[in-house]
VEXVO-851121 format. One record per residue (C-alpha): chain; x, y, z; residue number from 1. Coordinates in steps of 0.5 Angstrom, whole numbers, plus 500, padded with zeros to 3 digits. Example, Ala and Ser with C-alpha at 12.3 -4.5 7.8 and 13.67 -1.06 7.14 Angstrom:
<sites>
- chain; xx; yy; zz; n
- A; 525; 491; 516; 1;
- A; 527; 498; 514; 2;
</sites>
This chain:
<sites>
- chain; xx; yy; zz; n
- A; 830; 211; 658; 1;
- A; 829; 206; 653; 2;
- A; 823; 205; 649; 3;
- A; 819; 200; 653; 4;
- A; 819; 193; 648; 5;
- A; 827; 193; 649; 6;
- A; 827; 195; 656; 7;
- A; 829; 190; 661; 8;
- A; 824; 188; 666; 9;
- A; 825; 189; 674; 10;
- A; 826; 182; 678; 11;
- A; 827; 185; 685; 12;
- A; 829; 180; 690; 13;
- A; 827; 182; 697; 14;
- A; 826; 178; 704; 15;
- A; 821; 181; 706; 16;
- A; 815; 183; 703; 17;
- A; 808; 185; 706; 18;
- A; 804; 182; 709; 19;
- A; 810; 181; 713; 20;
- A; 812; 186; 718; 21;
- A; 818; 191; 716; 22;
- A; 821; 198; 713; 23;
- A; 825; 193; 708; 24;
- A; 818; 190; 705; 25;
- A; 815; 196; 705; 26;
- A; 820; 201; 702; 27;
- A; 820; 194; 696; 28;
- A; 813; 195; 695; 29;
- A; 813; 203; 694; 30;
- A; 819; 203; 689; 31;
- A; 816; 198; 686; 32;
- A; 809; 200; 684; 33;
- A; 813; 207; 683; 34;
- A; 817; 203; 677; 35;
- A; 810; 200; 675; 36;
- A; 807; 206; 674; 37;
- A; 812; 209; 671; 38;
- A; 811; 204; 665; 39;
- A; 816; 199; 667; 40;
- A; 815; 191; 668; 41;
- A; 816; 190; 675; 42;
- A; 817; 183; 678; 43;
- A; 817; 182; 686; 44;
- A; 820; 175; 688; 45;
- A; 820; 174; 696; 46;
- A; 819; 168; 701; 47;
- A; 812; 165; 702; 48;
- A; 807; 161; 701; 49;
- A; 807; 160; 694; 50;
- A; 803; 164; 690; 51;
- A; 803; 170; 685; 52;
- A; 799; 176; 684; 53;
- A; 798; 181; 681; 54;
- A; 798; 188; 685; 55;
- A; 797; 194; 683; 56;
- A; 801; 193; 677; 57;
- A; 807; 189; 680; 58;
- A; 807; 181; 679; 59;
- A; 809; 178; 686; 60;
- A; 812; 172; 687; 61;
- A; 811; 169; 693; 62;
- A; 816; 162; 693; 63;
- A; 817; 158; 700; 64;
- A; 824; 159; 702; 65;
- A; 825; 162; 696; 66;
- A; 833; 165; 698; 67;
- A; 835; 159; 701; 68;
- A; 839; 154; 698; 69;
- A; 833; 149; 698; 70;
- A; 829; 154; 694; 71;
- A; 835; 157; 690; 72;
- A; 834; 152; 684; 73;
- A; 826; 154; 684; 74;
- A; 828; 161; 683; 75;
- A; 832; 160; 677; 76;
- A; 828; 156; 674; 77;
- A; 822; 162; 676; 78;
- A; 827; 167; 673; 79;
- A; 828; 163; 666; 80;
- A; 821; 162; 665; 81;
- A; 820; 170; 665; 82;
- A; 823; 174; 658; 83;
- A; 828; 176; 657; 84;
- A; 832; 182; 659; 85;
- A; 831; 182; 666; 86;
- A; 835; 186; 671; 87;
- A; 835; 183; 678; 88;
- A; 835; 188; 683; 89;
- A; 837; 186; 689; 90;
- A; 835; 189; 696; 91;
- A; 840; 187; 701; 92;
- A; 839; 186; 707; 93;
- A; 844; 180; 711; 94;
- A; 838; 179; 716; 95;
- A; 833; 180; 712; 96;
- A; 836; 174; 707; 97;
- A; 835; 168; 712; 98;
- A; 840; 163; 715; 99;
- A; 841; 168; 721; 100;
- A; 844; 173; 717; 101;
- A; 850; 169; 715; 102;
- A; 847; 166; 708; 103;
- A; 852; 165; 704; 104;
- A; 849; 161; 699; 105;
- A; 845; 166; 697; 106;
- A; 850; 171; 695; 107;
- A; 855; 167; 691; 108;
- A; 847; 165; 687; 109;
- A; 847; 173; 686; 110;
- A; 854; 173; 685; 111;
- A; 854; 167; 678; 112;
- A; 847; 169; 675; 113;
- A; 851; 172; 669; 114;
- A; 845; 172; 664; 115;
- A; 842; 177; 667; 116;
- A; 844; 185; 669; 117;
- A; 845; 185; 677; 118;
- A; 844; 191; 681; 119;
- A; 843; 192; 689; 120;
- A; 841; 196; 694; 121;
- A; 844; 196; 700; 122;
- A; 840; 198; 705; 123;
- A; 845; 196; 711; 124;
- A; 852; 191; 710; 125;
- A; 855; 188; 716; 126;
- A; 853; 187; 723; 127;
- A; 858; 192; 727; 128;
- A; 865; 188; 730; 129;
- A; 867; 190; 736; 130;
- A; 873; 186; 740; 131;
- A; 869; 185; 746; 132;
- A; 863; 181; 743; 133;
- A; 861; 173; 743; 134;
- A; 865; 169; 739; 135;
- A; 858; 168; 735; 136;
- A; 859; 176; 734; 137;
- A; 865; 176; 731; 138;
- A; 863; 170; 726; 139;
- A; 857; 174; 724; 140;
- A; 862; 180; 723; 141;
- A; 866; 176; 718; 142;
- A; 860; 173; 714; 143;
- A; 856; 178; 712; 144;
- A; 863; 182; 710; 145;
- A; 864; 176; 705; 146;
- A; 857; 177; 703; 147;
- A; 856; 184; 702; 148;
- A; 863; 184; 698; 149;
- A; 860; 178; 694; 150;
- A; 855; 181; 692; 151;
- A; 858; 188; 690; 152;
- A; 863; 185; 686; 153;
- A; 858; 182; 682; 154;
- A; 853; 187; 681; 155;
- A; 853; 193; 675; 156;
- A; 849; 197; 679; 157;
- A; 851; 199; 686; 158;
- A; 847; 203; 690; 159;
- A; 848; 205; 699; 160;
- A; 843; 208; 703; 161;
- A; 849; 212; 707; 162;
- A; 855; 212; 703; 163;
- A; 859; 210; 710; 164;
- A; 857; 203; 707; 165;
- A; 863; 204; 701; 166;
- A; 868; 203; 706; 167;
- A; 866; 195; 706; 168;
- A; 866; 194; 699; 169;
- A; 872; 192; 695; 170;
- A; 876; 199; 692; 171;
- A; 874; 196; 685; 172;
- A; 867; 196; 686; 173;
- A; 867; 204; 690; 174;
- A; 867; 208; 683; 175;
- A; 861; 205; 681; 176;
- A; 857; 206; 687; 177;
- A; 851; 211; 688; 178;
- A; 848; 214; 694; 179;
- A; 841; 213; 694; 180;
- A; 838; 216; 701; 181;
- A; 832; 211; 702; 182;
- A; 824; 216; 702; 183;
- A; 819; 215; 708; 184;
- A; 816; 209; 707; 185;
- A; 809; 213; 709; 186;
- A; 805; 217; 705; 187;
- A; 807; 225; 705; 188;
- A; 801; 227; 704; 189;
- A; 795; 227; 710; 190;
- A; 788; 229; 711; 191;
- A; 788; 237; 715; 192;
- A; 781; 235; 717; 193;
- A; 784; 228; 720; 194;
- A; 789; 230; 724; 195;
- A; 785; 236; 727; 196;
- A; 780; 231; 729; 197;
- A; 785; 226; 732; 198;
- A; 788; 232; 735; 199;
- A; 782; 233; 739; 200;
- A; 782; 225; 741; 201;
- A; 787; 225; 744; 202;
- A; 787; 232; 748; 203;
- A; 790; 238; 749; 204;
- A; 797; 240; 752; 205;
- A; 805; 239; 748; 206;
- A; 806; 232; 744; 207;
- A; 812; 229; 744; 208;
- A; 812; 223; 738; 209;
- A; 817; 217; 738; 210;
- A; 816; 213; 731; 211;
- A; 821; 206; 731; 212;
- A; 821; 198; 733; 213;
- A; 823; 200; 740; 214;
- A; 829; 195; 740; 215;
- A; 834; 195; 746; 216;
- A; 839; 201; 744; 217;
- A; 834; 206; 742; 218;
- A; 829; 205; 747; 219;
- A; 834; 205; 754; 220;
- A; 837; 213; 750; 221;
- A; 829; 214; 748; 222;
- A; 826; 213; 756; 223;
- A; 832; 217; 759; 224;
- A; 831; 222; 754; 225;
- A; 822; 223; 755; 226;
- A; 822; 221; 762; 227;
- A; 825; 227; 765; 228;
- A; 821; 232; 758; 229;
- A; 815; 229; 761; 230;
- A; 816; 229; 768; 231;
- A; 819; 237; 768; 232;
- A; 811; 239; 765; 233;
- A; 805; 236; 767; 234;
- A; 801; 238; 761; 235;
- A; 805; 234; 756; 236;
- A; 804; 228; 753; 237;
- A; 807; 222; 749; 238;
- A; 805; 218; 743; 239;
- A; 809; 212; 742; 240;
- A; 808; 210; 734; 241;
- A; 810; 203; 731; 242;
- A; 813; 196; 733; 243;
- A; 813; 195; 740; 244;
- A; 810; 200; 742; 245;
- A; 806; 197; 746; 246;
- A; 810; 194; 750; 247;
- A; 815; 200; 751; 248;
- A; 810; 203; 754; 249;
- A; 807; 198; 759; 250;
- A; 815; 198; 761; 251;
- A; 815; 204; 761; 252;
- A; 809; 205; 766; 253;
- A; 811; 200; 771; 254;
- A; 817; 203; 772; 255;
- A; 814; 211; 772; 256;
- A; 807; 210; 775; 257;
- A; 807; 217; 775; 258;
- A; 806; 217; 767; 259;
- A; 799; 213; 767; 260;
- A; 795; 217; 763; 261;
- A; 799; 222; 759; 262;
- A; 802; 215; 754; 263;
- A; 799; 213; 748; 264;
- A; 802; 207; 743; 265;
- A; 799; 205; 737; 266;
- A; 803; 198; 736; 267;
- A; 800; 196; 728; 268;
- A; 797; 201; 724; 269;
- A; 796; 202; 716; 270;
- A; 801; 206; 714; 271;
- A; 795; 212; 712; 272;
- A; 793; 213; 720; 273;
- A; 800; 212; 722; 274;
- A; 802; 218; 718; 275;
- A; 796; 222; 721; 276;
- A; 798; 220; 728; 277;
- A; 805; 222; 726; 278;
- A; 802; 228; 724; 279;
- A; 799; 230; 731; 280;
- A; 806; 231; 734; 281;
- A; 809; 237; 736; 282;
- A; 816; 234; 737; 283;
- A; 818; 228; 735; 284;
- A; 824; 225; 739; 285;
- A; 829; 220; 735; 286;
- A; 835; 217; 738; 287;
- A; 839; 212; 733; 288;
- A; 846; 209; 738; 289;
- A; 850; 210; 731; 290;
- A; 846; 217; 729; 291;
- A; 842; 220; 724; 292;
- A; 842; 218; 718; 293;
- A; 839; 218; 710; 294;
- A; 838; 210; 711; 295;
- A; 833; 212; 717; 296;
- A; 825; 211; 715; 297;
- A; 822; 213; 721; 298;
- A; 826; 220; 721; 299;
- A; 825; 221; 713; 300;
- A; 817; 220; 716; 301;
- A; 818; 226; 721; 302;
- A; 821; 230; 715; 303;
- A; 816; 229; 710; 304;
- A; 811; 230; 714; 305;
- A; 813; 237; 717; 306;
- A; 813; 234; 724; 307;
- A; 821; 238; 728; 308;
- A; 825; 232; 729; 309;
- A; 830; 233; 735; 310;
- A; 835; 227; 734; 311;
- A; 842; 226; 735; 312;
- A; 850; 224; 732; 313;
- A; 854; 218; 730; 314;
- A; 859; 216; 727; 315;
- A; 854; 214; 721; 316;
- A; 852; 221; 721; 317;
- A; 853; 225; 714; 318;
- A; 855; 231; 714; 319;
- A; 849; 234; 711; 320;
- A; 844; 234; 717; 321;
- A; 849; 240; 719; 322;
- A; 849; 243; 713; 323;
- A; 841; 243; 711; 324;
- A; 839; 244; 718; 325;
- A; 834; 240; 717; 326;
- A; 833; 237; 724; 327;
- A; 834; 239; 731; 328;
- A; 841; 236; 732; 329;
- A; 844; 233; 738; 330;
- A; 852; 232; 738; 331;
- A; 853; 225; 740; 332;
- A; 849; 220; 744; 333;
- A; 847; 222; 751; 334;
- A; 841; 223; 752; 335;
- A; 840; 229; 756; 336;
- A; 844; 234; 750; 337;
- A; 837; 230; 745; 338;
- A; 832; 232; 752; 339;
- A; 836; 240; 751; 340;
- A; 834; 240; 744; 341;
- A; 826; 238; 745; 342;
- A; 825; 243; 751; 343;
- A; 829; 248; 746; 344;
- A; 823; 246; 741; 345;
- A; 818; 246; 745; 346;
- A; 819; 253; 748; 347;
- A; 819; 256; 741; 348;
- A; 814; 256; 738; 349;
- A; 816; 260; 731; 350;
- A; 823; 256; 732; 351;
- A; 820; 249; 731; 352;
- A; 815; 252; 725; 353;
- A; 820; 254; 722; 354;
- A; 824; 247; 723; 355;
- A; 818; 243; 720; 356;
- A; 817; 247; 715; 357;
- A; 824; 247; 712; 358;
- A; 825; 239; 713; 359;
- A; 819; 238; 709; 360;
- A; 822; 243; 703; 361;
- A; 829; 239; 705; 362;
- A; 825; 232; 704; 363;
- A; 822; 234; 697; 364;
- A; 828; 237; 695; 365;
- A; 832; 231; 697; 366;
- A; 829; 225; 699; 367;
- A; 823; 224; 695; 368;
- A; 821; 217; 692; 369;
- A; 820; 221; 685; 370;
- A; 829; 222; 687; 371;
- A; 830; 214; 688; 372;
- A; 826; 212; 682; 373;
- A; 830; 218; 677; 374;
- A; 836; 214; 679; 375;
- A; 834; 208; 678; 376;
- A; 831; 209; 671; 377;
- A; 837; 214; 669; 378;
- A; 843; 212; 674; 379;
- A; 848; 214; 669; 380;
- A; 854; 211; 667; 381;
- A; 856; 205; 671; 382;
</sites>
């Protein structure tokens, strides 16, 4: 790392940041604070009511409409008012950039901002394309492909949350990309006494957990796997964590009234409390329509805490999930296959314990925040 006097200041551009809810916002805060602890000068630029404040060594700039065409002149002026050299790090997620995920003006601005070093971390690259989708989805899929090529072609460094995103980049860009898994957004250590006390309050019996946002692509397979597991053993309970969990629970109880009293939901907990709740689970069910991958912070949260995770493969699943054996992996997206994995873990306490221990070790060795910060500070040759 160069001396601090000559090192570029970090200027992280993001469409969301706390108190606005969202995984990318939590990740940005986590990374920015870690960079500041490493002695770096760090600024975060994000939409919001006009405000500039210091938070744990990070200067956070909220600017109304920051990433929209109307807000881009203010962003340019704000950056130019900060001493150089500057390094922009764009947290790229099309839907977080505004303009209904079709913010081409911002991507063009980033592509022409030559006075600063430009890095981009692509969390999600494109909207999926399907020949049977409505016309508006075709438009969105095409526009997001244009956008990601714009920002990646201009960037000096390109980080990818999963390797498959490279397929959407120009061939000339792919050699300078680096795969950088997204770490857990939750604390990776919890107070054992707090976990034990919460277990007592929640009651006895095997506890199945899920952590997510309960979108329809996840909610349907989750219900299809979870309900038979609960119906098969009356001693089992389920703990549903994350935004949307209360609404999901209400729907589940309406469709399956016999399960009332065996479901708990925690919709919006502080991150520390969320980690404690997650640690009380015996097994996590984490279905994903495109398969588990290293962009899924919800599965990373379970790994980091050493909670056994049952999940599924899909077209975005990297080979390492089979190689490292850190999760119980069902092949394909069928809920019945996921339920079988959970049943197997519940019946074998030793296997479940070993899986949790292996998951925590793999997380520390491959996915932790320290690896992210190291990659940003020492990225190697471009």
